[in-house]
C-alpha positions in Angstrom: -0.2 0.0 0.5 1.7 3.4 -1.1 1.1 6.4 1.4 1.2 9.9 0.6 2.0 13.0 3.0 4.8 14.1 5.1 6.4 10.9 6.9 7.0 9.3 3.4 8.3 12.4 2.1 10.6 13.2 4.8 12.0 10.3 4.6 12.7 10.3 1.2 14.0 14.3 1.3 16.3 12.9 4.4 17.4 10.2 1.9 18.1 12.1 -1.0 19.5 15.3 1.3 22.4 12.9 2.9 23.2 11.5 -0.7 23.4 15.1 -1.7 26.2 15.6 1.1 27.7 12.7 0.5 28.5 13.8 -3.4 28.8 17.0 -2.0 32.0 15.5 0.3 33.1 13.5 -2.7 33.2 16.6 -5.4 35.8 18.3 -3.0 37.5 15.0 -2.2 37.2 14.8 1.1 33.4 14.1 2.8 35.2 15.2 6.3 37.0 18.3 5.5 36.0 21.7 7.1 35.6 22.6 3.4 32.9 20.2 2.4 31.2 20.7 5.8 31.1 24.7 5.4 29.4 24.2 1.8 26.9 22.1 2.3 25.5 24.4 5.2 26.1 27.3 3.1 24.1 25.9 0.2 21.3 24.8 2.6 20.7 28.3 4.1 20.3 29.6 0.6 17.9 26.5 -0.4 16.2 26.5 2.6 15.3 30.4 2.4 14.3 30.0 -1.3 12.3 26.6 -0.9 10.4 28.2 2.2 9.8 32.0 1.6 9.9 31.7 -2.0 7.8 28.1 -2.3 5.6 28.3 0.5 4.5 31.7 0.1 4.3 32.1 -3.6 2.5 28.4 -4.5 -0.3 26.3 -3.0 1.7 23.5 -2.1 0.6 21.5 0.8 2.2 22.0 4.2 3.5 18.9 4.2 5.3 19.3 1.2 7.0 22.1 2.1 7.9 20.6 5.1 9.3 17.1 3.3 11.5 19.8 1.2 12.6 22.1 3.9 13.5 19.6 6.7 13.4 16.8 4.8 15.9 17.2 1.9 17.7 20.2 3.1 17.8 19.6 6.2 19.5 15.9 5.8 22.0 18.0 3.1 23.1 20.4 6.0 25.2 19.1 8.7 25.1 21.3 12.2 26.1 17.8 14.1 29.4 17.8 12.2 29.6 21.2 11.8 30.0 21.3 15.7 31.7 18.2 16.4 34.8 19.7 13.4 34.3 23.0 15.5 35.5 21.1 19.1 38.6 19.3 17.2 39.6 22.2 15.3 40.0 24.8 17.9 41.9 21.9 20.2 44.8 22.0 17.4 44.4 25.2 15.5 42.4 27.8 17.0 42.3 30.2 14.1 41.0 28.1 11.7 38.5 27.0 13.9 37.5 30.8 14.3 37.4 30.9 10.6 35.5 27.8 10.1 33.1 28.6 12.8 32.3 32.4 11.4 32.2 31.0 7.7 29.3 29.1 8.7 27.6 31.8 10.7 28.2 34.7 9.0 28.4 33.3 5.4 24.9 31.6 6.2 23.0 34.9 7.2 24.8 36.1 3.8 23.3 33.2 2.0 20.0 33.4 4.1 20.0 36.9 2.7 21.0 36.0 -0.9 18.1 33.5 -1.0 15.2 35.8 0.2 16.9 38.1 -2.5 16.8 35.5 -5.3 13.1 35.3 -4.8 12.4 39.1 -5.1 14.0 38.8 -8.4 12.1 36.2 -9.7 8.9 38.0 -8.7 6.8 35.3 -8.3 3.2 36.3 -7.8 1.8 36.3 -4.4 -0.9 33.1 -3.5 -3.7 34.3 -2.7 
């Protein structure tokens, strides 16, 4: 029996997002590097705002689809837990690199969220009623 709704989409989205994160790590030649973690987090910040603001406010998708895209795919694509572990490990050996890593993820994430918002504004989708 095929089910529809938030659970299957969240599960499938999580699978897609996790594979996407893995592929970015391979593309950058090291899935456990600070660069790979920063890349997925920055791209994820852009995509999350673009998805939630752009799709949810401008199209009449059911709430469970937006949740599946945001929490499922993008939530699994980004990695706060790996970011935290890498920061703690790096600060023990190289404080300057750790602070740069922290700043790149926090300030870069905010910048990417603003850019995601701006991208939706540039597209000028009509607001749903």
